[in-house]
C-alpha positions, 0 to 999 in steps of 0.5 A: 227507369221511370225518373229516366223516362219522366225527365226525357219527356219532361226536356222534350217537352222543353225543347218543343216549348222553345221552337213554339212561334213567338206570337204566343199561340199554341202550334197547331199540327194536322197529321195525316195518315190513313191509319187509325193507330198511327193517327192516335199514336202521333196525336198523344205524343204530340199532344203531350209535347203542348201542341194543338192536334188536328187530323184527317185519314186523307189528302182531300180532307187535310186540304179541307182542313188547311183551308178553314184552320191556321195550321202550322205544320203538317205531319203527313203518311207518304201511302194512301189511299187516293192523293200521296202524302208527296202531293201534299207536301208539294201542294202546301209548297207551292200555295201555303209558305208560312207551314212547314211539313214532315213526312213519313213513311213505312218504306225508306228509300233514298229515292224517297226522301230525295222526292220528298226533299224536293217537293218542299218537306222539312224533314222525312222519318222512316217508320217505326220511330220513337217518341225522341225522333218524333219530338226531335224533328218536330222541334227542327222544323219550327225552329226554321220556319219561325227563322223563315218566317223571321227572316222573310216577313213581309214589312218592315223592321221594327225601327227603336229610334229614326237614326238606324238602331232595328231590333226587337230583342228584349235587350234592344227593347232595354236600349229604346228605353234608355234612350227616351229617358236620356233624352228628357235630360242635359245630363251626361251620358256614358255608352258602353260596349264593344266596337260595332254595337251601335253606341254613334246611334244611340248617342245620335238617337239621344240627341234628336229625341231631346230638345236639342234636336235642331241644334247640331250634333257633333261626333268626335273619333277621339282615337282617330285624331293624333294627341297632337292636334286634338286639343286644337280640334277640341276646343280651337286656336288663334291665328299664329297660336303654333306653326300652321295656325293660319287663321282663328278656327273654332273647335268642335266644342263651339260648334256644337254649342246649344246642341250635343258633343259625342265624343267617342272612345272617349278612353283612348285620350291621354291623360293631360286631354283628359284635364282639360276634358274635366275643367269644360265639364266641371265649368261649360268653358274653353280655352283656344290654343293660344288663348289667354281668357276663356269662353262659355259654350253650352253643350251637352256631352255624351260620350262612348267606350268599348273598353272597361274604364276602371280598369284603366282607373286603375292602370292609371290611363285614366282619371278617377275623377273625369270618370264620375263626371262622365259617368251620370247616366249610363248604358251598355250596349249588348253584343250581336251575339246576345241579339239572336233574335234581331239578326234576322231582323238586321239581315233583312234591313241591310239587304233590303238597302243594298239591293235598293241601291244596286236596283235590284230586288234582295235575295232570300237566305235559305235556311242553312245560311240563316243557321249559319248567321244565327251561329256566327258569334259576329265578333264585329258586332251589327257593323261586321254583319253589314259589310256581310251582307253588303259584300253577299248582295254586291258579289252574289247575282243568286235569287237565294244565298246559301252556305256556300256564299257566306265566308269561309270563315263564318261557314267553318267556325263552328267545327274549329276546335282550338287545343288548349295549349296555344299561346294569347298571342297565336289566339290573337293572330288568328282571331285578326286573320279572321276578321280581315278575311270576313271584310275583304281584308279591308284594314280599316274597318277591321280596325274598326271592328277590333277596337284599334287604330290602323297602326296598332293593326299595321305592326300586329301584321307586321310581326306576324311575318316570319324572318327573313 
């Protein structure tokens, strides 16, 4: 029995450690109650969980503490001589945005709970409450405070590079370090990651931090150019090389001479095109369509993929010799669901950008809305988040965006339980529909999020239609 109690206490301590502010300082909690026994009980339970405890026996004393000492959370009784705990909660809400409040009372009622919430209290506990109930309320309240502070903090979010990469999570700090190291060399770089994670932004950052920054950066979406045109687009063609070639035109490699070419989604190229790309990597030469001589080019190659190339090699869809050529320096970008710490920074950044475009102040996000944004899996990653925020800013006229304003696929995804006997085709169809809904049925954007082209998306949608 004692082991179970000790284990429960240890679990609660771990929960509270997780909810502490990211600065690393000890969380300060001010407890306010006119009953010494209650103060002693609260102090004992909260101190054992690792919190710094301050005490006051009335509201006037509590206000003096708040003015002199940094406080993260106030836990106050409602009924006390003089000013009440409700009035203290109201004062904190109006004057101390970075302090949360929990109200406790021995006279619980629905009216009292409603009044407490209206005055700005984060939570409402009825006496007698257990140690677990107290610590859970404290952890939940501090988590909301941390979330709100991160989302509404003053100043601009930290930029890892001057090209749109935003993040303070450990994963993004590693990417920032990778960019700095990759920029010091001219080696080929392969950037992998799901669609929407910012692979082109990383490529741009590498280029503009490198010695080639003053030369062109030329991005090429290999999956968006038809196979029959890709060779001409990459290497150029001479006049008369094929029907419609009315003049000689340089390709992307010649345009990028002296700079960097970014081959986005290189895994979408055909085997025959991969042979030609291999020659460029080996010899630094290109041959224009219709020409008999090659031309030297000084181009650094950066490439990206949202697929696992070793798997494609096993299936015979990608040349292993080309993979070994491009797989010199590699980085894998983390999906947004693994960057919870960055979701609020990105949300604030996108909201500010789109609100500025419309000429009005950026709205705030309620705690509930922020919680949904944090818990959503973001299959489309940062690109999907940006689209959602833009839609909210354009379509919502409120000062505060709340849960009902969010797309339904986000509001209800946490409550959907999928039976295990569904076919893969059914799961895929539902996922495609959810992505389409999240981007307001924009098929071009949905195709990018899904990592397929519009033609493939159209074919998949056609399969879903019932036969006549």
